[in-house]
N, CA, C and O of each residue as an XYZ file, in Angstrom:
248
protein
N     -28.737     41.290    -95.355
C     -29.493     40.843    -94.067
C     -30.228     41.514    -93.608
O     -29.640     42.542    -93.271
N     -31.810     41.575    -93.240
C     -32.206     42.291    -92.893
C     -32.924     41.501    -91.254
O     -33.178     40.317    -91.032
N     -33.016     42.220    -90.719
C     -33.864     41.767    -89.672
C     -35.097     42.910    -88.568
O     -34.816     43.905    -87.899
N     -36.154     42.371    -88.734
C     -37.463     42.945    -88.365
C     -37.721     42.739    -87.187
O     -37.062     41.823    -86.696
N     -38.567     43.329    -86.400
C     -38.812     42.811    -85.150
C     -40.833     42.741    -86.117
O     -41.397     43.384    -87.003
N     -41.169     41.625    -85.253
C     -42.653     41.023    -85.277
C     -43.786     41.038    -84.781
O     -44.848     41.112    -85.399
N     -43.638     40.972    -83.689
C     -44.261     40.866    -82.527
C     -43.770     41.527    -81.504
O     -42.568     41.666    -81.732
N     -44.115     42.128    -80.254
C     -44.020     42.526    -79.266
C     -44.795     42.738    -77.856
O     -45.494     43.751    -77.844
N     -44.798     41.755    -76.344
C     -45.435     41.956    -75.818
C     -44.806     41.890    -74.488
O     -43.981     41.042    -74.148
N     -45.276     42.884    -73.736
C     -45.058     42.955    -73.011
C     -45.730     42.347    -71.387
O     -46.816     41.776    -71.477
N     -45.198     42.449    -70.170
C     -45.753     41.641    -69.107
C     -46.097     39.651    -69.262
O     -47.057     38.980    -68.882
N     -45.063     39.344    -69.842
C     -44.971     38.382    -70.298
C     -43.744     37.752    -68.690
O     -43.089     38.423    -67.893
N     -43.946     36.042    -68.849
C     -43.337     35.683    -67.916
C     -42.804     34.093    -68.639
O     -43.528     33.705    -69.557
N     -41.429     33.051    -68.219
C     -41.159     32.869    -67.950
C     -40.809     31.475    -66.829
O     -39.999     31.574    -65.907
N     -41.436     30.463    -67.072
C     -41.311     29.523    -65.903
C     -40.015     28.980    -65.845
O     -39.453     28.899    -66.937
N     -39.313     28.538    -64.741
C     -38.350     28.082    -64.753
C     -37.829     26.841    -64.985
O     -36.607     26.711    -65.047
N     -38.732     25.692    -65.155
C     -37.867     24.692    -66.365
C     -37.363     25.825    -67.963
O     -36.308     26.062    -68.551
N     -38.680     26.206    -68.105
C     -38.220     27.277    -69.959
C     -37.091     28.346    -69.180
O     -36.449     28.977    -70.019
N     -36.898     28.517    -68.426
C     -36.074     29.489    -68.206
C     -34.906     29.127    -68.715
O     -34.296     29.768    -69.571
N     -34.321     27.427    -67.891
C     -33.469     27.048    -67.452
C     -33.208     25.647    -68.556
O     -32.206     24.934    -68.499
N     -34.241     25.481    -69.448
C     -34.128     25.022    -70.646
C     -34.475     23.347    -69.816
O     -34.608     22.384    -70.571
N     -34.582     23.156    -68.490
C     -34.895     21.812    -68.181
C     -33.070     20.928    -68.923
O     -33.208     20.018    -69.741
N     -32.172     21.191    -68.665
C     -31.447     20.335    -68.941
C     -31.144     19.950    -67.841
O     -29.986     20.330    -67.669
N     -31.609     19.225    -66.663
C     -31.483     18.755    -65.979
C     -32.668     17.553    -65.581
O     -32.576     16.947    -64.513
N     -33.428     17.367    -66.243
C     -34.837     16.771    -65.776
C     -35.404     17.777    -65.241
O     -34.819     18.639    -64.585
N     -36.707     17.735    -65.510
C     -37.974     18.438    -64.786
C     -38.177     18.821    -63.601
O     -38.626     19.863    -63.124
N     -37.622     17.417    -62.965
C     -38.586     17.281    -61.930
C     -36.976     18.086    -60.803
O     -37.129     17.992    -59.585
N     -35.905     18.637    -61.203
C     -34.745     19.626    -60.690
C     -35.260     20.815    -60.431
O     -34.777     21.542    -59.562
N     -36.827     21.318    -61.519
C     -36.994     22.686    -61.305
C     -38.331     22.905    -61.092
O     -39.082     21.932    -61.151
N     -38.910     24.326    -60.784
C     -40.131     24.770    -59.240
C     -40.871     25.443    -61.008
O     -40.587     26.483    -61.602
N     -41.728     24.473    -61.342
C     -42.045     24.799    -62.775
C     -43.457     25.962    -61.804
O     -44.337     26.251    -62.615
N     -43.737     26.564    -60.405
C     -44.260     27.229    -59.661
C     -43.658     28.883    -60.106
O     -44.263     29.855    -60.558
N     -42.395     28.703    -59.793
C     -41.500     30.053    -59.911
C     -41.188     30.438    -61.247
O     -40.509     29.724    -61.985
N     -41.649     31.518    -61.578
C     -41.981     32.213    -62.702
C     -40.634     33.219    -62.858
O     -39.798     33.365    -61.967
N     -40.589     34.018    -64.443
C     -39.426     35.344    -63.978
C     -39.976     35.679    -65.387
O     -40.247     34.899    -66.300
N     -40.063     36.856    -65.347
C     -40.417     37.947    -65.878
C     -39.627     37.656    -67.052
O     -38.459     37.267    -67.027
N     -40.824     38.013    -68.808
C     -40.361     38.025    -69.709
C     -41.388     38.464    -70.799
O     -42.603     38.600    -70.655
N     -40.725     38.634    -71.789
C     -41.818     39.092    -72.592
C     -41.395     38.424    -74.108
O     -40.370     37.772    -74.306
N     -42.310     38.710    -75.007
C     -42.452     37.809    -76.560
C     -42.166     38.608    -77.488
O     -42.880     39.523    -77.899
N     -40.835     38.224    -77.961
C     -40.078     38.543    -79.425
C     -40.239     38.367    -79.936
O     -39.618     37.304    -79.915
N     -41.069     38.371    -81.554
C     -40.244     37.757    -82.432
C     -39.727     38.279    -83.160
O     -40.102     39.417    -83.441
N     -38.515     37.643    -83.877
C     -37.941     38.700    -85.079
C     -37.838     37.958    -86.328
O     -37.489     36.784    -86.452
N     -38.209     38.844    -87.314
C     -37.826     38.025    -88.784
C     -36.418     38.121    -89.228
O     -36.030     39.285    -89.331
N     -35.799     37.471    -89.435
C     -34.190     37.553    -90.266
C     -34.766     37.226    -91.804
O     -35.642     36.371    -91.930
N     -34.422     37.692    -92.565
C     -33.904     37.848    -94.276
C     -32.793     37.813    -94.566
O     -32.161     38.859    -94.713
N     -32.173     36.474    -94.752
C     -30.831     36.431    -95.171
C     -30.384     36.700    -96.385
O     -29.188     36.802    -96.658
N     -31.789     36.897    -97.595
C     -31.440     36.955    -98.985
C     -31.830     35.412    -99.348
O     -32.838     35.243   -100.034
N     -30.984     34.136    -98.866
C     -31.978     32.982    -99.151
C     -32.585     32.209    -98.225
O     -32.764     31.012    -98.002
N     -32.826     33.170    -97.793
C     -33.534     32.499    -96.267
C     -34.124     33.485    -95.602
O     -33.862     34.686    -95.669
N     -35.306     32.696    -94.655
C     -36.064     33.273    -94.218
C     -36.169     32.680    -92.893
O     -36.507     31.500    -92.981
N     -35.938     33.218    -91.277
C     -36.056     32.763    -90.012
C     -36.633     33.087    -89.220
O     -36.320     33.904    -88.354
N     -37.868     32.358    -89.379
C     -38.295     33.560    -87.347
C     -38.208     32.671    -85.991
O     -38.176     31.504    -85.601
N     -38.190     34.243    -85.463
C     -37.476     33.758    -84.264
C     -37.921     34.156    -83.238
O     -38.086     35.366    -83.087
N     -38.378     32.863    -81.818
C     -39.449     33.144    -81.018
C     -38.535     33.449    -80.116
O     -37.377     33.134    -80.388
N     -38.774     34.036    -79.005
C     -37.935     34.332    -77.959
C     -38.689     34.363    -76.198
O     -38.237     34.955    -75.217
N     -40.076     33.419    -76.301
C     -40.684     34.443    -75.139
C     -41.939     33.420    -75.327
O     -42.120     32.608    -76.234
N     -42.661     33.678    -74.316
C     -44.255     33.227    -74.121
C     -44.938     34.832    -73.130
O     -44.591     35.499    -72.156
N     -46.218     34.817    -74.287
C     -46.900     36.214    -73.822
C     -47.486     35.493    -72.429
O     -47.386     34.273    -72.302
N     -48.000     36.178    -71.567
C     -48.326     36.207    -70.131
C     -50.074     35.648    -70.471
O     -50.841     36.142    -71.297
N     -50.259     34.839    -69.819
C     -51.595     33.529    -69.756
C     -51.100     32.635    -71.001
O     -51.479     33.082    -72.084
N     -50.612     31.891    -71.038
C     -50.138     30.641    -71.778
C     -49.923     29.864    -71.287
O     -48.893     29.942    -70.618
N     -50.554     28.807    -71.249
C     -50.934     27.830    -70.099
C     -49.377     27.219    -70.301
O     -48.982     26.290    -69.596
């Protein structure tokens, strides 16, 4: 298995509903609250399949 970092961006953010997965419904979270984060994409090559993992959002994303 090979894991490769594809992209890294600093100074990103997660809104509260996104950070908590919206499990309890969007109305339970304040979309104006943001948490610091970064965009980190990883490519995982298992030999049989290739998986792209996207773990965040870049700053300025709508």
